[in-house]
C-alpha positions, 0 to 999 in steps of 0.5 A, spaced: 510 530 520 503 529 519 499 524 523 497 519 518 490 516 521 488 509 518 481 506 519 476 501 515 474 507 511 482 508 509 483 501 507 476 501 503 478 506 499 485 503 497 482 496 496 476 499 492 482 503 488 485 496 487 479 493 485 478 498 479 485 497 477 484 489 477 478 490 472 483 494 467 489 491 468 492 487 462 499 486 463 503 481 467 508 483 472 513 481 478 512 483 485 515 490 483 509 491 479 505 489 485 508 494 489 507 500 484 500 498 484 499 498 491 504 504 492 499 508 487 493 507 491 496 508 498 499 515 495 492 517 492 489 516 499 495 519 503 496 525 499 503 528 499 507 522 503 513 524 506 519 520 506 517 518 514 510 516 511 513 512 506 518 508 511 512 507 516 508 504 510 514 500 508 516 498 515 508 495 516 509 491 510 515 488 512 512 486 519 506 483 515 510 479 511 514 477 517 508 474 520 507 470 515 513 467 513 516 465 520 521 471 520 517 475 526 
């Protein structure tokens, strides 16, 4: 399994990709569409993500949400 680093340059790459997408977006969707947009940009940054990589990302996402909704 690859050790996937994460730093401010990775976040900058992902957020810039989302910014470009925002400027071109012409649809209204639901939270699954948000997940798709974020997932595509994360996937562009971290090529060839394994299932373990995806699970790590999802677990981090769940932790972040739990810090904001009182379930942490």
